N, C-alpha and C positions, 0 to 999 in steps of 0.2 A: 272393794265391795261395790256392786252395782245396785242402784236403787231398785228395790223389788217391784215397784210400780212399773218401771221400765221393762224389767224382765218378764212381767206378766202380760205386757202388751203384745198383741200379735204382730207378725211381720207385715210391713206395708204391702197391700195386695197387688198393686200395679207391677212392681218388680217381680213378685212371685209369679204372676200370670205369664209374664214374658218368658219365663223359663219353661213353660209347657210346649212352646213351639218346636217343631221339627222341620226346619226349612229345607233340609237336605232331601226330604221325601217328595218335594213338590217341584214341578217345572213351571214354565211361563204360563201354561194353560190353567194353573190353579194358584193365582197370586194370593198373597195374604190379604184377608179382609180383617182389619183391626177395628173392632167396635168395643174396645176395652176401656180406654181412657177418655174422659170427657174433655176433649180439646177441639177447638175449631179447625176445620180442614182447609182453611184459607188464611192467608196472612193479612196484616193490616193494609189499608189502602196506601198507594204510593205517596199521597200527600201527607199522611201521618208519618210515614217513614222519613220523608224529606224533612219534615218539621223536627223530628227527633235528631236527625243527623245535624241539622243546623244548631239545635240546642246543645248538642254535645260539645260544640266548639266554644261555648260560653263558660267562663270560669265559674259562674254561679251554680251551674248544674253539677259541679263536682263537690259541692259542700253540703253540709247538713241543711235540712229544712227545719222550720218550726216543728215542734213535737206533734202538734195537732194537724199539720199539713199546710201547704201554701194557701194563702187567703183566697186567691182567685178560684182555685178548685173547690174549696169549701163553699164559696158563694154560688158557683155554677151548679154544684150538686144539689144544694138547697133549692135552687130554682127548678132543677129538673124533677126533684121529688115533688115539689109543690104543683108543677104542671101536670104530672102523671097522676098523683093521688089526690089532688085538690087540697093540699095541706097548707100549713103556715110555718114550716120549718125555717129556722134562722141559721145563718152560717155558723154561729157559735155552737150549734147543736149537731155539727158534722165533724167527724174525726177521720182523717185519712190514714189508712193502714197499709202495711206491706202484704197485700193480698187479703182475700176474705177469710182464709183460714186463720190468719193472724187476728183478724177482727173477732172471730169466734173465741180464740184463746184468750184475748184480752178481756172480752165480756165475761167469760166464765171465771177468770181469776178475780175479777171485780165483784162478781155476784155470789160465788159459792166457794166455801172453803172445804178442805179435806174432811171427809166424813159426812158431807151433805149430799143431796141428790138433785138431779135434774131430769125432767121428762124429755125423752127423745122419741120422735115418731119412728116406729119399727115396721119395715126395714129402715135402717138408719144410714146416713152418710158415714162411712167408716172413720174418716178423720175426726168427726165430732165425737164418736165413741172413744177413739184412741186418746183424744185430748182429755176427756173426762177421766179416763183411766190413769193417765200420767199425773193428773192433779189429785188423785184420790177421791174423786167425786163419783158417786154411783149413778149410772145411767139406768133409769127406769124405762122399760120399753112401753111406749104408747102404741098399741096395735093399730095397724092400717090393714084392713081386710079386703080381699078381692071383691067380696059381696057388696062393699061400699066404695068401689072404685079406688081403693087404697087411700081413702081420705080418713083421717083420724076423727074420732068422736069426742067432743068435749065431755060427755058423760063418762067415758072411760078415763079421761084425764082427772076428772073430779074424784073418781073412785080410787085412783092410783096415787094421788098426791099424799104426801106425809108431812109431818111437822118439820122435817129437815129439808123439804123441797124448796129450792130457791128460784127455779125458773122452769118455764115450759118452752121448748124449742119447736118451731115449725119451719119446714123447708118447702117453699112453693115458688115456682114449679119444683117438684120434688126430685131429688137425687137420692135413691136410684130409680124411682118408679115412674117419673114423669108426670105424676098426678098434679092437677091444678086445684088448689083448695078454693071453694066458693067464698064470696065475700061474707055471707051469713055465718059460715063456719069460723072464719077468721074473727069476726066480731064476737061470737060466742066464746072463743078462747080468750080474747082480751078481757071480756067481762069476768070470766073465771079467774084469770090472773089477778085482776084488780080486787076481786072479792077475797082471794086468798092472800093478797099482799106479796105476790111474787112477780117477777118480770116475765113478759112474753117476748121471746127473742125470735124474730122472723128472718131467716136466711133466704133472701130473694135474689140469689146469684143469677138465676136464669129468667128473671122477669122480662128482660128485653127480647125473649124468644117466645112469649105468649102468642097465640094465634092473632093475626092482624085484626080480626073482627072483635077481639076482646077489648072491652073498655077499661075503666079503672080496675086494677087488680083487686082492690078492696077499699073500704072506706075508713080504715083505722085512723088515718091522719085527718080526715075531713069530718067524720061523723062522731068521733069520740074525743074525750079529753085525754089524748094519748100520752101527754106528759105525766098527768096524775096517775094514769092507769098502768104505767110502767112498760111502755112499748120500747123495744130496742130493735132497730132495723139494720140488717147487714146487707151490704151490696158489693158486687165485684165489677170493676171496669175490665178485668182481664179477659173474660169470655166475649163480651160484646164487641170490643175493639181489637180482638186477637192480640192481646198483650199478656198472655199467660207467663211469658218469661220475664216480664217487668214487675209482676207481683204488686198490684195496686188495688186496694179495696177501700171500704168505708164503713163507718158506724154512724147511724143517726139515732139520737136519743135526747132526752131532756138535759138541759145544761148541767144540772147537779150530777146526773149519771155520767155524762161526758167528762166532767171534771175528775171523777173517780177513775174512769177508764184511762184518761190521759195520764193520771198519776202512775198507773200500772205501766203504761207505755213508756213513760219517762224512766221508770226503774229498769226496764229491760233495754231501753235505748236502741230500739230497732224501728226505724221509720222508713216509709216508702221513699226510695231514691227521688231526688229532685226531678231527674229526667223522666222517670215513670209518671210522676204527677203532672208534668208538663204534657206528656203524651195523652193522659186521661183528660186533661183540660181541653186539648185540641179536639179530642173526640166529642166531648159534650158541646163545644161551641160550633164545630164545623161539620160534623158527620151525621146529622139527623137523617138525611136521605139514605146514606149507606147503612145505618143501623136499621132503618125500616125495611130496606131491601133484604137484609139478612134475616129479618123476622119472617118475611114471606118465604125466603129460601128454606128456612128450617121447618116452616109449616108444610111446605111441599114435601120435605123428606119424611115428616110424620105420616102424611097421607100415602106416600109411595111405599113406606114400610108396611103400613096397615093393609094396603091393597095387595102387595106381594105375598104377605102371609095368608091372606084370605084366598088368593088364587092357588097357592101351593097346597093348601089343605094337608099340611105335614104333621099334624098332631100336636104342634106347639101352639099354645093359646096366649094371646096378648091379654094381660090382666089390667094394665094401665099403660098409657102412652101420652107424651107431651113434651114440648120444648126439646131437650137433648136426648131423651131416654125412652126406651120401651122396657117394660118389665114383663117377662114372658115365662109361662109355666111349661116345663118340659113334660112329655107324656110317659116317662119311664117310672113305673111304680116302685121298682126295686133298686133305683140308682139315685145317688145324691146329686145335688146340683154341682158340687165340686167335681165329681166323677164325670158328669156329662160335659162340663166346661173343659176339663182336661182332654177328653176324647175329641171334642170339636176342634181344639187347637192342634192336637197331634195328628188327627186323622183327616180333618177337613180344611186345615189352614184357616180356621175361623176363630178369632180370639175375642171372647167375651168374658164377663165376670160371673161367678156363681153367686146365688143369693146368700149362701152361707157366709160370704164376706161382708154382708150387710146386717148381721144380727141374728137373733134366734128365730126358729120356726120358718126358715127360708129354704128348706131342702129341695123344693121342686121348682125354684125360680132361677132365672138368668137375667142379667142386665145387659142390654144392648145400648151403647152410647153411639148413636148414628150421626152425630154432628160432624164427624171427620170423614164421612163417606158420602159421595154424591148419590142422588136419588136413583140414578141408573144402576147402582150396585145392589139395590134392595132385592131385586129378583134373585140374584146370585146367593144372597144370604138365605133366603127362603128355600132355595134349591138345595144348598148344602145341608140345611137342617133336615130336609126331606129325605136325603140320601142316608 
């Protein structure tokens, strides 16, 4: 017998989308443009690769790390969070995980049991919804509307919360929409979470790709009693340092919450490999300029995509854009986003994801993850949509 919660979970979208391609139809003049998966289109810097190669020769990197992560990395991330957000995070309030997806899984296991509920911004990151489904936790869709730049409204959250709700999840910059939530909105959500006695879980995987002119992403660490109010902050080293194959992320939370999540982590006994943590540590300590340069690079891609779509006038409308993503409405009244995405793959050699993979009421939307294509490719994307 298979767990019915597993059977009810949809197939992982990335692998499904790859099956739509028809490479035999296209020649060298129509190369594949893949804006499907959110991965960096560049590798780590040579200095990081060299450091990892050297560390691999050390016996210590072949063995287990402490469950909560190596102490230097916890200290360095606490310092990084404090410098960016103006906070007072202590190393003991940092837990290193095997990727940010594992961070989310651990947080949900610690916070919510089967039969409870969690608010997810909709459209939602599909791995979040899949995780909740596998755990028997109901995902309550918190609507993000084009008329509000795809930013959720705390008033909607207050109306949707139930007695069995255990957490509100926010993703900013957002996947799939790219929307960047204003500091005031973030503060209102933390106030609501504190008032209702639930956790506010912020997945900020893409915060290192905010526009260069952006200041502090929000004031939750500096202007609120974040420990009392139940803030849980999730972070990924994988995207910013091109370490997606290394799977290294983190959770920042009050010590008592970290202790409970660490208990869960100890039960499943899956820690980020030592060598992955060493790579992340090198990134924090030595690659500030490289990180800043890629922030500018991504901002340029945002503007290049926006400009190409404006010039093409192809009927597709950007509803939100930022960091890694653009969320685009297609012009076909009688076609689903799944149908349009399949057609773009098979007929135009352009691979993107349909909005239907990101939750309910997304029939007219497509997600473009442009982090893995150069800004010079943006006009070709707009042109293929126009054809």
